[in-house]
DRENKEBA-393577 format. One record per residue: residue in one letter; x, y negated, z negated of N, C-alpha, C in turn. Coordinates in pm, whole numbers, padded with zeros to 5 digits, always signed. Layout:
N
aXYZXYZXYZ
...
END
This chain:
434
x+11681+00409-24267+11712+00386-24129+11586+00346-24053
x+11589+00239-23982+11471+00190-23912+11435+00284-23798
x+11312+00272-23753+11267+00359-23646+11314+00304-23513
x+11444+00314-23497+11510+00270-23376+11604+00380-23335
x+11657+00369-23220+11751+00470-23174+11862+00403-23098
x+11983+00458-23112+12096+00405-23041+12076+00402-22893
x+11980+00480-22840+11956+00480-22698+11833+00397-22659
x+11774+00326-22753+11661+00238-22719+11719+00113-22654
x+11778+00132-22539+11863+00032-22479+11789-00099-22454
x+11673-00091-22388+11608-00213-22349+11552-00289-22469
x+11514-00217-22575+11470-00285-22696+11581-00374-22749
x+11703-00322-22746+11817-00397-22799+11850-00515-22708
x+11832-00495-22577+11866-00599-22482+11779-00723-22500
x+11652-00703-22537+11562-00816-22554+11620-00917-22652
x+11691-00869-22752+11748-00956-22853+11857-01045-22801
x+11905-01022-22678+12015-01103-22626+11968-01236-22568
x+11840-01264-22572+11789-01384-22507+11813-01510-22587
x+11871-01499-22706+11888-01617-22790+12020-01688-22768
x+12097-01643-22668+12228-01704-22649+12218-01833-22569
x+12331-01902-22558+12335-02033-22495+12350-02021-22344
x+12313-02125-22267+12323-02119-22122+12468-02106-22077
x+12484-02052-21956+12617-02042-21899+12671-02180-21865
x+12800-02192-21867+12861-02318-21830+13011-02305-21822
x+13076-02395-21755+13220-02391-21746+13282-02444-21874
x+13396-02383-21909+13460-02418-22034+13530-02552-22023
x+13504-02638-22120+13571-02767-22131+13710-02743-22190
x+13811-02804-22126+13948-02784-22174+13968-02836-22315
x+13881-02925-22360+13893-02980-22494+13823-02894-22599
x+13755-02789-22555+13683-02704-22648+13780-02627-22736
x+13733-02582-22853+13815-02494-22936+13844-02363-22862
x+13936-02286-22914+13969-02159-22852+13850-02063-22859
x+13856-01956-22780+13751-01855-22783+13736-01797-22923
x+13847-01768-22988+13842-01711-23122+13774-01806-23220
x+13805-01934-23209+13742-02033-23298+13593-02045-23272
x+13556-02038-23146+13414-02051-23112+13335-01929-23161
x+13393-01810-23148+13327-01691-23200+13318-01697-23352
x+13425-01743-23415+13423-01760-23561+13314-01857-23604
x+13295-01963-23527+13189-02061-23560+13052-01995-23561
x+13029-01901-23469+12900-01832-23463+12876-01754-23592
x+12972-01670-23629+12954-01586-23748+12952-01670-23875
x+13032-01775-23879+13033-01863-23996+12898-01931-24014
x+12840-01974-23904+12709-02042-23910+12604-01948-23969
x+12600-01824-23922+12502-01729-23975+12533-01693-24121
x+12661-01681-24154+12698-01649-24292+12660-01763-24386
x+12680-01887-24341+12646-02003-24424+12496-02014-24448
x+12417-01957-24356+12271-01957-24372+12223-01833-24447
x+12318-01755-24503+12286-01629-24571+12215-01531-24480
x+12249-01534-24352+12190-01441-24257+12290-01336-24210
x+12415-01349-24253+12513-01248-24215+12615-01229-24326
x+12649-01105-24348+12754-01066-24441+12813-00937-24387
x+12944-00936-24360+13002-00815-24303+13133-00842-24234
x+13160-00767-24128+13283-00779-24052+13252-00762-23903
x+13331-00827-23819+13307-00821-23675+13439-00812-23600
x+13436-00741-23488+13552-00727-23402+13507-00740-23258
x+13584-00816-23180+13560-00831-23037+13689-00799-22965
x+13682-00716-22863+13804-00679-22791+13777-00669-22642
x+13882-00694-22565+13879-00669-22421+13984-00564-22391
x+13936-00449-22345+14025-00338-22314+14106-00301-22438
x+14238-00314-22435+14320-00278-22552+14371-00401-22627
x+14304-00515-22607+14345-00638-22675+14233-00688-22767
x+14263-00699-22895+14166-00753-22990+14161-00904-22977
x+14043-00959-22949+14023-01102-22933+13981-01168-23063
x+13915-01091-23150+13857-01149-23270+13837-01039-23373
x+13870-01068-23500+13858-00966-23605+13854-01037-23740
x+13735-01041-23804+13723-01112-23931+13611-01055-24018
x+13620-01087-24147+13516-01051-24242+13447-01175-24296
x+13321-01158-24339+13240-01271-24387+13156-01226-24507
x+13134-01317-24597+13046-01287-24710+13111-01193-24809
x+13027-01131-24890+13074-01051-25003+13038-00904-24989
x+13138-00819-25012+13115-00675-25014+13047-00632-25143
x+13076-00704-25251+13016-00679-25381+12984-00814-25443
x+12858-00851-25446+12818-00983-25492+12829-00997-25643
x+12810-00887-25714+12818-00893-25859+12961-00919-25905
x+13059-00863-25834+13198-00880-25871+13272-00977-25780
x+13199-01041-25687+13255-01143-25597+13373-01089-25515
x+13359-00967-25465+13462-00908-25379+13426-00938-25233
x+13515-01004-25160+13481-01044-25023+13486-00929-24923
x+13410-00943-24816+13425-00855-24702+13551-00893-24625
x+13625-00795-24580+13743-00817-24498+13734-00726-24376
x+13823-00741-24279+13821-00648-24165+13845-00503-24205
x+13899-00481-24326+13927-00345-24372+13813-00285-24455
x+13709-00363-24483+13597-00314-24563+13523-00203-24490
x+13481-00103-24565+13403+00007-24508+13254-00022-24527
x+13176+00027-24431+13031+00009-24433+12965+00140-24392
x+12845+00163-24442+12762+00269-24387+12721+00227-24247
x+12742+00315-24149+12707+00279-24011+12568+00331-23972
x+12498+00392-24069+12360+00436-24049+12344+00518-23920
x+12253+00480-23830+12223+00565-23715+12333+00573-23611
x+12436+00491-23622+12550+00509-23531+12613+00645-23557
x+12587+00704-23673+12626+00842-23701+12587+00934-23587
x+12471+00909-23527+12420+00998-23422+12513+01004-23302
x+12590+00899-23277+12687+00903-23169+12783+01019-23188
x+12828+01038-23312+12928+01139-23340+12866+01279-23349
x+12741+01286-23391+12671+01414-23386+12653+01458-23241
x+12612+01365-23158+12596+01391-23015+12727+01440-22954
x+12836+01370-22986+12967+01408-22933+13007+01547-22980
x+12978+01579-23106+13013+01710-23160+12939+01821-23086
x+12813+01797-23056+12735+01897-22980+12799+01920-22844
x+12837+01811-22774+12899+01827-22643+13031+01901-22652
x+13104+01880-22761+13229+01954-22780+13202+02103-22796
x+13098+02136-22871+13063+02277-22889+13011+02339-22760
x+12944+02259-22678+12900+02308-22547+13021+02339-22460
x+13118+02248-22459+13238+02271-22379+13315+02393-22429
x+13315+02414-22560+13385+02529-22618+13312+02660-22592
x+13188+02652-22542+13113+02771-22509+13040+02833-22627
x+13037+02763-22739+12969+02818-22856+12823+02773-22865
x+12787+02672-22785+12650+02620-22784+12610+02594-22639
x+12484+02619-22609+12427+02579-22481+12312+02483-22509
x+12298+02381-22425+12190+02284-22445+12053+02350-22434
x+12046+02460-22366+11917+02529-22348+11890+02631-22458
x+11981+02646-22554+11961+02742-22662+11841+02703-22749
x+11750+02796-22777+11649+02770-22881+11718+02762-23017
x+11671+02674-23103+11741+02653-23229+11721+02769-23327
x+11629+02860-23297+11611+02974-23386+11736+03060-23392
x+11822+03048-23289+11947+03122-23290+12047+03069-23391
x+12026+02946-23436+12115+02884-23534+12045+02867-23670
x+11915+02853-23667+11837+02836-23790+11724+02939-23788
x+11755+03064-23819+11652+03169-23815+11534+03139-23907
x+11416+03163-23857+11296+03145-23939+11236+03007-23934
x+11303+02912-23867+11246+02777-23860+11120+02781-23774
x+11010+02723-23819+10888+02723-23738+10910+02660-23601
x+10859+02722-23497+10871+02676-23359+11016+02676-23309
x+11103+02749-23380+11242+02754-23340+11264+02817-23205
x+11166+02893-23155+11177+02952-23023+11140+02853-22913
x+11074+02743-22950+11030+02643-22852+11123+02523-22844
x+11189+02491-22955+11275+02373-22962+11416+02410-22920
x+11470+02339-22822+11607+02365-22777+11703+02260-22833
x+11831+02289-22821+11934+02193-22862+11917+02063-22784
x+11885+02074-22656+11866+01955-22573+11747+01872-22621
x+11640+01937-22664+11525+01864-22719+11568+01783-22841
x+11646+01843-22929+11694+01772-23048+11781+01653-23009
x+11870+01676-22915+11967+01575-22876+11898+01450-22821
x+11785+01470-22752+11718+01359-22684+11584+01321-22748
x+11565+01359-22874+11446+01319-22949+11317+01360-22879
x+11317+01483-22828+11198+01536-22761+11154+01668-22823
x+11189+01687-22950+11160+01814-23018+11021+01820-23077
x+10962+01703-23107+10835+01700-23178+10851+01696-23329
x+10976+01706-23379+11000+01696-23522+10971+01554-23571
x+10925+01544-23695+10890+01414-23751+11016+01335-23787
x+10998+01208-23818+11109+01118-23849+11130+01117-24000
x+11224+01199-24045+11251+01215-24189+11345+01107-24239
x+11322+01050-24360+11207+01071-24448+11099+00964-24430
x+11113+00881-24328+11025+00765-24313+10879+00804-24295
x+10854+00919-24234+10717+00963-24213+10670+01059-24322
x+10749+01067-24429+10707+01144-24546+10623+01054-24636
x+10504+01096-24668+10414+01015-24749+10478+00980-24883
x+10474+00852-24917+10525+00806-25045+10673+00776-25049
x+10743+00795-24937+10887+00769-24940+10917+00619-24947
x+11000+00581-25040+11061+00448-25046+11209+00471-25074
x+11293+00380-25025+11436+00397-25046+11467+00407-25196
x+11551+00502-25228+11586+00527-25367+11513+00646-25426
x+11410+00693-25357+11332+00805-25409+11401+00939-25384
x+11504+00937-25300+11579+01058-25269+11723+01040-25313
x+11740+01000-25437+11873+00961-25486+11963+01080-25518
x+11907+01199-25534+11988+01316-25566+12039+01382-25439
x+12163+01435-25441+12215+01504-25322+12135+01629-25292
x+12139+01668-25164+12066+01787-25121+12154+01866-25025
x+12154+01998-25037+12227+02084-24945+12155+02088-24811
x+12230+02108-24704+12170+02104-24571+12062+02211-24553
x+12080+02329-24611+11978+02433-24598+11849+02394-24671
x+11863+02330-24787+11745+02285-24861+11675+02172-24786
x+11755+02087-24720+11697+01978-24641+11614+02033-24527
x+11668+02130-24455+11596+02189-24343+11471+02262-24391
x+11479+02318-24511+11361+02381-24569+11248+02279-24587
x+11286+02155-24619+11187+02047-24632+11118+02022-24498
x+11194+02030-24389+11137+02003-24257+11028+02104-24221
x+11037+02224-24276+10941+02328-24242+10800+02297-24291
x+10789+02200-24381+10658+02168-24437+10571+02087-24342
x+10630+02032-24237+10557+01939-24152+10539+01996-24012
x+10418+01992-23959+10394+02045-23824+10457+01957-23718
x+10479+02014-23601+10531+01936-23489+10430+01829-23448
x+10482+01716-23403+10396+01606-23359+10343+01629-23218
x+10414+01710-23140+10372+01741-23003+10452+01861-22954
x+10413+01916-22842+10482+02030-22782+10623+01988-22742
x+10726+02061-22784+10865+02024-22752+10886+02001-22603
x+10956+01891-22572+10989+01859-22434+10889+01772-22362
x+10773+01746-22423+10668+01673-22352+10668+01524-22381
x+10730+01480-22491+10729+01339-22528+10862+01301-22592
x+10880+01170-22609+10993+01117-22686+10941+01065-22819
x+11008+01103-22928+10975+01047-23059+11100+01055-23146
x+11148+00941-23186+11274+00930-23261+11267+01011-23390
x+11373+01088-23416+11366+01181-23529+11502+01199-23595
x+11514+01152-23720+11631+01184-23800+11641+01334-23824
x+11526+01397-23846+11524+01541-23873+11590+01619-23760
x+11567+01575-23637+11627+01643-23523+11779+01640-23528
x+11834+01525-23568+11981+01515-23573+12039+01584-23695
x+11964+01592-23803+12010+01676-23915+12011+01823-23874
x+11912+01862-23793+11909+01998-23742+12031+02024-23653
x+12072+01922-23576+12191+01937-23492+12317+01955-23577
x+12322+01887-23692+12436+01906-23783+12444+02052-23826
x+12328+02113-23851+12323+02254-23888+12368+02342-23772
x+12326+02309-23650+12370+02383-23531+12522+02380-23521
x+12581+02261-23542+12727+02246-23535+12794+02331-23642
x+12739+02330-23762+12798+02410-23870+12792+02559-23838
x+12679+02605-23787+12665+02747-23757+12757+02789-23642
x+12767+02704-23541+12848+02739-23424+12998+02736-23455
x+13041+02639-23536+13183+02618-23563+13232+02689-23689
x+13137+02725-23778+13167+02791-23905+13246+02702-24001
x+13229+02570-23987+13283+02476-24085+13174+02374-24115
x+13191+02297-24223+13091+02196-24258+13091+02084-24156
x+12980+02013-24151+12967+01901-24058+13076+01797-24082
x+13101+01762-24208+13204+01663-24240+13342+01711-24198
x+13370+01838-24221+13500+01893-24183+13515+01896-24031
x+13407+01928-23962+13411+01931-23816+13448+01794-23760
x+13379+01690-23809+13407+01555-23761+13550+01515-23788
x+13599+01547-23908+13736+01512-23944+13837+01583-23855
x+13813+01710-23827+13908+01791-23751+13910+01758-23603
x+13792+01736-23545+13782+01725-23400+13762+01584-23348
x+13723+01490-23436+13700+01353-23388+13782+01252-23468
x+13753+01237-23596+13817+01130-23673+13968+01146-23679
x+14016+01266-23706+14159+01289-23713+14230+01263-23582
x+14189+01328-23472+14255+01306-23343+14250+01161-23294
x+14141+01090-23323+14127+00952-23275+14201+00854-23366
x+14238+00897-23486+14305+00806-23579+14210+00724-23661
x+14086+00772-23678+13986+00701-23758+14002+00741-23905
x+14107+00688-23965+14147+00732-24099+14062+00674-24211
x+13979+00574-24180+13892+00514-24280+13746+00549-24253
x+13724+00659-24182+13590+00703-24147+13567+00843-24200
x+13447+00867-24255+13418+00999-24310+13268+01021-24320
x+13230+01148-24322+13092+01186-24351+13083+01253-24487
x+13192+01249-24562+13198+01310-24694+13179+01204-24801
x+13058+01195-24854+13028+01089-24951+13080+01119-25091
x+13138+01236-25109+13202+01265-25239+13339+01198-25249
x+13387+01146-25136+13518+01082-25137+13512+00937-25091
x+13397+00872-25113+13383+00732-25075+13485+00647-25150
x+13552+00557-25080+13654+00474-25142+13592+00351-25206
x+13675+00279-25282+13629+00156-25346+13610+00043-25245
x+13653+00064-25121+13640-00039-25019+13503-00040-24952
x+13414+00051-24992+13281+00054-24932+13198-00063-24982
x+13146-00141-24887+13059-00253-24924+12926-00202-24978
x+12869-00276-25070+12737-00245-25126+12631-00304-25034
x+12525-00228-25009+12419-00274-24922+12318-00362-24995
x+12278-00472-24929+12187-00569-24990+12068-00598-24899
x+11962-00645-24961+11848-00701-24890+11814-00835-24954
x+11733-00914-24886+11693-01045-24937+11553-01036-24996
x+11539-01076-25121+11409-01078-25189+11393-01214-25256
x+11287-01286-25217+11260-01419-25274+11382-01509-25267
x+11451-01503-25152+11564-01593-25130+11693-01551-25197
x+11698-01433-25257+11820-01387-25323+11858-01247-25275
x+11990-01223-25267+12038-01090-25232+12025-00996-25352
x+11968-00880-25330+11964-00777-25434+12013-00646-25374
x+12067-00559-25459+12113-00429-25410+11995-00349-25356
x+12016-00290-25240+11912-00208-25179+11912-00070-25245
x+11798-00020-25292+11792+00117-25343+11846+00215-25238
x+11912+00318-25284+11994+00399-25196+11955+00546-25203
x+11902+00601-25093+11885+00746-25083+12025+00808-25070
x+12043+00925-25128+12173+00991-25113+12194+01027-24965
x+12312+00994-24909+12335+01016-24765+12321+01161-24719
x+12325+01256-24811+12307+01396-24771+12170+01419-24709
x+12075+01333-24739+11943+01344-24679+11945+01299-24533
x+12055+01239-24490+12068+01189-24353+12186+01254-24281
x+12222+01375-24322+12335+01441-24257+12309+01452-24107
x+12406+01411-24029+12392+01414-23884+12319+01296-23825
x+12242+01226-23907+12161+01114-23855+12203+00979-23913
x+12272+00979-24030+12308+00850-24089+12399+00858-24209
x+12490+00955-24212+12569+00974-24334+12718+00939-24319
x+12753+00865-24214+12893+00829-24192+12919+00685-24237
x+13036+00661-24294+13083+00524-24320+13211+00501-24243
x+13236+00374-24205+13351+00344-24121+13389+00197-24134
x+13486+00155-24054+13532+00016-24050+13529-00033-23905
x+13540-00166-23887+13542-00218-23751+13664-00169-23675
x+13778-00153-23743+13898-00105-23676+13882+00038-23628
x+13823+00123-23712+13804+00262-23672+13704+00273-23558
x+13599+00193-23559+13503+00195-23448+13569+00145-23319
x+13664+00054-23333+13740+00010-23216+13830+00122-23165
x+13885+00201-23256+13964+00316-23213+13878+00415-23135
x+13753+00431-23177+13662+00515-23102+13637+00457-22963
x+13617+00327-22955+13599+00261-22825+13719+00289-22735
x+13838+00274-22788+13958+00299-22708+13963+00443-22658
x+13927+00537-22744+13930+00678-22705+13830+00709-22595
x+13721+00634-22593+13618+00657-22492+13645+00577-22365
x+13673+00447-22380+13674+00357-22265+13812+00312-22219
x+13915+00330-22300+14049+00283-22262+14138+00400-22222
x+14172+00488-22316+14255+00603-22278+14171+00720-22227
x+14040+00718-22256+13949+00817-22199+13953+00954-22261
x+14025+00972-22371+14040+01104-22430+13908+01162-22479
x+13811+01076-22512+13682+01123-22562+13567+01087-22467
x+13599+01043-22346+13495+00993-22257+13388+01097-22226
x+13428+01221-22203+13331+01323-22163+13234+01360-22274
x+13267+01321-22397+13181+01356-22510+13099+01237-22561
x+13112+01121-22498+13047+01002-22551+12912+00975-22488
x+12809+00948-22570+12679+00908-22517+12667+00758-22492
x+12765+00679-22537+12760+00534-22519+12771+00460-22650
x+12682+00366-22671+12684+00286-22794+12552+00296-22867
x+12534+00212-22967+12409+00214-23040+12411+00128-23165
x+12303+00138-23242+12294+00057-23363+12231+00137-23476
x+12232+00079-23595+12175+00144-23712+12131+00042-23815
x+12032+00081-23895+11979-00011-23996+11915+00070-24108
x+11944+00032-24232+11878+00094-24346+11961+00089-24472
x+11895+00095-24585+11956+00102-24717+12055-00011-24743
x+12026-00127-24685+12109-00244-24710+12217-00266-24607
x+12219-00188-24500+12324-00199-24399+12264-00222-24260
x+12342-00288-24177+12306-00310-24037+12434-00297-23956
x+12430-00221-23849+12551-00195-23772+12518-00188-23624
x+12613-00232-23541+12596-00220-23396+12731-00201-23330
x+12735-00105-23239+12853-00075-23158+12812-00099-23014
x+12865-00206-22953+12812-00255-22826+12921-00264-22720
x+12951-00153-22651+13047-00160-22541+12986-00227-22418
x+13067-00299-22344+13025-00363-22219+13123-00317-22112
x+13108-00193-22063+13210-00132-21978+13242-00209-21851
x+13141-00271-21789+13165-00340-21663+13261-00457-21676
x+13277-00508-21798+13367-00620-21822+13480-00582-21919
x+13495-00452-21945+13601-00401-22033+13598-00466-22171
x+13478-00484-22226+13460-00551-22354+13389-00462-22454
x+13407-00492-22581+13330-00428-22686+13307-00528-22799
x+13188-00523-22858+13155-00603-22975+13110-00505-23084
x+13172-00515-23200+13140-00427-23313+13105-00514-23433
x+12987-00493-23488+12943-00569-23605+12894-00470-23710
x+12953-00475-23828+12911-00393-23942+12873-00488-24054
x+12755-00469-24111+12703-00564-24210+12648-00492-24332
x+12664-00555-24448+12601-00501-24570+12482-00588-24610
x+12419-00650-24510+12289-00716-24525+12195-00653-24423
x+12092-00589-24471+12008-00506-24386+11942-00580-24271
x+11910-00706-24289+11839-00779-24185+11930-00873-24107
x+12059-00847-24107+12152-00928-24028+12109-00926-23881
x+12097-01044-23817+12046-01051-23679+12155-01017-23577
x+12192-00890-23570+12306-00851-23488+12282-00873-23339
x+12160-00856-23292+12133-00878-23150+12154-01024-23112
x+12110-01115-23198+12131-01258-23173+12280-01292-23175
x+12351-01234-23270+12495-01257-23277+12564-01209-23150
x+12531-01089-23106+12590-01036-22984+12557-01126-22865
x+12432-01173-22858+12393-01259-22747+12479-01383-22737
x+12505-01447-22850+12586-01569-22848+12731-01538-22815
x+12782-01426-22865+12921-01390-22835+12936-01354-22688
x+12842-01279-22632+12848-01242-22491+12851-01366-22402
x+12774-01467-22438+12773-01589-22358+12912-01651-22351
x+12982-01654-22462+13118-01708-22463+13213-01621-22381
x+13202-01491-22399+13295-01399-22332+13280-01401-22180
x+13157-01422-22131+13130-01411-21988+13100-01544-21921
x+13130-01654-21989+13090-01784-21938+13159-01823-21807
x+13274-01765-21778+13347-01802-21657+13329-01701-21544
x+13227-01617-21555+13198-01520-21450+13161-01593-21321
x+13219-01550-21212+13194-01612-21082+13090-01533-21005
x+12988-01603-20955+12884-01539-20875+12912-01561-20726
x+12877-01462-20645+12886-01474-20500+12751-01514-20443
x+12751-01552-20317+12625-01583-20250+12551-01453-20218
x+12422-01455-20233+12339-01340-20203+12302-01341-20055
x+12343-01237-19983+12317-01230-19840+12188-01152-19812
x+12121-01188-19704+11995-01121-19669+12017-00972-19645
x+12130-00937-19585+12160-00797-19559+12167-00718-19690
x+12228-00780-19789+12238-00714-19918+12102-00697-19985
x+12018-00800-19973+11883-00792-20030+11804-00681-19963
x+11810-00676-19830+11735-00574-19756+11779-00434-19794
x+11908-00419-19822+11960-00287-19857+11913-00241-19994
x+11887-00336-20083+11857-00302-20222+11708-00294-20254
x+11627-00377-20191+11485-00384-20227+11420-00246-20217
x+11351-00209-20326+11286-00079-20328+11268-00029-20469
x+11228+00097-20481+11204+00158-20612+11304+00272-20635
x+11345+00285-20762+11446+00384-20798+11405+00454-20928
x+11451+00577-20944+11418+00654-21064+11545+00713-21125
x+11543+00724-21259+11655+00784-21331+11600+00854-21455
x+11679+00947-21508+11641+01017-21630+11766+01038-21714
x+11768+00978-21832+11884+00992-21920+11865+01105-22021
x+11760+01183-22006+11734+01292-22099+11624+01259-22197
x+11602+01132-22225+11501+01089-22322+11366+01069-22256
x+11367+01045-22125+11246+01017-22052+11282+00940-21926
x+11182+00909-21847+11206+00844-21717+11239+00696-21731
x+11330+00651-21646+11355+00509-21622+11314+00480-21478
x+11234+00376-21457+11194+00337-21323+11234+00192-21299
x+11303+00171-21186+11351+00038-21152+11289-00006-21020
x+11242-00131-21016+11195-00192-20892+11279-00315-20865
x+11334-00324-20746+11412-00441-20705+11334-00513-20597
x+11316-00643-20615+11237-00722-20521+11284-00867-20523
x+11239-00945-20424+11274-01086-20419+11342-01121-20289
x+11426-01224-20294+11488-01278-20173+11629-01326-20206
x+11694-01388-20107+11826-01444-20132+11820-01558-20232
x+11705-01618-20246+11689-01726-20344+11687-01672-20486
x+11623-01556-20504+11614-01497-20636+11580-01349-20623
x+11676-01266-20660+11656-01123-20657+11630-01073-20799
x+11525-00993-20816+11482-00951-20948+11480-00799-20961
x+11500-00754-21083+11487-00613-21117+11386-00601-21229
x+11289-00512-21211+11190-00483-21314+11209-00339-21358
x+11216-00317-21489+11244-00183-21542+11134-00139-21637
x+11087-00017-21618+11000+00048-21716+11070+00176-21758
x+11046+00219-21879+11114+00337-21930+11026+00407-22031
x+11080+00510-22094+11000+00600-22176+10936+00534-22298
x+10982+00415-22334+10921+00345-22447+10837+00225-22405
x+10829+00198-22276+10743+00087-22235+10802+00004-22122
x+10779-00125-22130+10818-00217-22024+10691-00272-21961
x+10704-00343-21847+10829-00367-21777+10909-00483-21837
x+11039-00477-21817+11130-00585-21851+11193-00632-21722
x+11202-00764-21706+11247-00820-21578+11374-00901-21596
x+11469-00880-21502+11597-00949-21505+11628-01004-21367
x+11699-01115-21362+11751-01166-21235+11882-01095-21206
x+11909-01068-21078+12033-01005-21036+12117-01105-20956
x+12245-01117-20995+12337-01206-20923+12463-01128-20888
x+12509-01137-20761+12626-01059-20720+12756-01112-20779
x+12839-01018-20829+12971-01055-20879+13081-00986-20797
x+13041-00896-20707+13134-00837-20610+13050-00789-20492
x+13114-00729-20394+13043-00690-20273+12939-00582-20298
x+12955-00504-20405+12858-00397-20431+12812-00393-20577
x+12831-00502-20649+12792-00503-20790+12719-00633-20824
x+12609-00618-20898+12530-00734-20940+12519-00733-21092
x+12516-00854-21149+12504-00869-21294+12360-00901-21331
x+12318-00856-21451+12186-00886-21505+12190-01022-21575
x+12087-01103-21551+12067-01226-21626+11930-01222-21692
x+11924-01265-21816+11799-01274-21890+11779-01422-21926
x+11677-01484-21870+11654-01628-21889+11778-01709-21853
x+11845-01669-21743+11960-01743-21694+12089-01713-21766
x+12089-01613-21855+12208-01583-21936+12255-01441-21908
x+12385-01425-21889+12440-01292-21865+12424-01203-21987
x+12390-01078-21962+12375-00981-22071+12492-00884-22078
x+12571-00876-21971+12681-00782-21965+12647-00656-21888
x+12520-00635-21857+12479-00518-21779+12499-00543-21631
x+12522-00436-21558+12544-00449-21414+12475-00337-21338
x+12462-00360-21211+12407-00262-21118+12507-00249-21003
x+12552-00128-20977+12643-00100-20867+12571-00012-20767
x+12578-00047-20639+12504+00031-20540+12599+00091-20436
x+12551+00201-20377+12626+00270-20274+12543+00272-20146
x+12608+00248-20033+12542+00264-19904+12648+00283-19797
x+12609+00343-19688+12701+00366-19577+12661+00278-19460
x+12758+00209-19403+12737+00121-19288+12627+00020-19319
x+12522+00014-19237+12414-00083-19256+12290-00020-19318
x+12305+00097-19375+12189+00167-19429+12145+00107-19561
x+12025+00146-19603+11976+00101-19733+12050+00173-19844
x+12048+00116-19963+12110+00180-20079+12024+00296-20125
x+12084+00412-20140+12011+00530-20185+12037+00562-20331
x+12150+00512-20384+12186+00541-20521+12234+00414-20592
x+12201+00405-20719+12245+00294-20802+12312+00350-20927
x+12419+00284-20970+12474+00310-21102+12435+00191-21188
x+12347+00214-21284+12296+00106-21369+12366+00114-21503
x+12449+00016-21530+12527+00012-21654+12455-00078-21753
x+12397-00016-21857+12319-00089-21956+12399-00114-22083
x+12532-00127-22067+12625-00149-22178+12641-00024-22263
x+12535+00019-22327+12546+00136-22415+12500+00265-22349
x+12466+00259-22222+12421+00377-22151+12436+00352-22001
x+12484+00453-21929+12491+00444-21784+12393+00541-21723
x+12323+00494-21619+12223+00577-21552+12253+00583-21403
x+12238+00700-21345+12244+00714-21200+12101+00721-21148
x+12063+00620-21072+11926+00611-21022+11925+00639-20871
x+11822+00708-20825+11807+00738-20684+11681+00673-20629
x+11687+00636-20503+11572+00570-20440+11453+00665-20433
x+11335+00613-20464+11215+00696-20468+11109+00651-20370
x+11132+00542-20298+11028+00497-20202+11066+00533-20060
END
């Protein structure tokens, strides 16, 4: 799994700059479905994509297809029903499970983890919330283990033995003081869930998430992997080869789930359409490793979702999403920017999603209004803002819509004091700080 996180929102957004300029649709153009198919076919023909993709608006599937081969040795094609390892998207479901246990009263975000894992070093300092938001100081297992290469952890490991491995490494910093992405932290959360619920992590997911949502082709139990699971590949000297595979038990809670595009769409519906899982959802995210690349990209402001699961580790999913978003949002209508609206918005705002601070500065004029963002991993990143309603503005990157929006609140002629910043895979409530 690459050193990325499903909540590294702005890092993922940068990849959207490769899409085409906005423009009005020509009546002679192919259908939307054909145009999206052309994008994926082009990348597949260049050996840059192999997998399955789904695009939907609300409860309507707009596009659903498979590309390339699930098994190159036996020439088995990828289809919309093919299963893939979703790698770090697993963390979405670990996060949701923790929130379910919090609601059930069996876990508190402020609980020290020593209450669930007795004897763990620094267990009195690390809280469940620190683990959830990658602020525990735990190292990134196994990537920061000296000598680790994929395939070196091919034997299964019990969760207690895995956590015992974590005890060998000192904390990178005092818990709560910094952000540092950590698979170990999410494996520790899987243990917290097991201790609180008294069932295995895989059983918990099946009982409380996959079963109720209807995700019948999704599991965290690798002892029951079906024949429909695609094999993960990487490119070496211009040829696809099987990627060496660590046993997924080493990534329990952080990367051990496999799924399909249809099941991930069912999760989207449960969160964003019928809302049955909304209170437990952290948003969207991506994953990469062991021959797989995956991205779950909801665009709530436009009732859209893009899901790409690939069995080619270096599939350029951000570029693919960028081109698809351009097609989906090409007919968006912009309003004129009024001076009153600019005056109400210009200023500085702060937000905290749990991982660290987000700082937004809005500046400019009716000719061009800009937003500059810095956050816990860096910046600044700058976007143009264009109004699409009386209180909502869309983000543009190099003149291209990204799907993100900013909604502001104000009373009468006063300045805006609060912003709802929708970053597709994460929503932030920002307050004025100047």
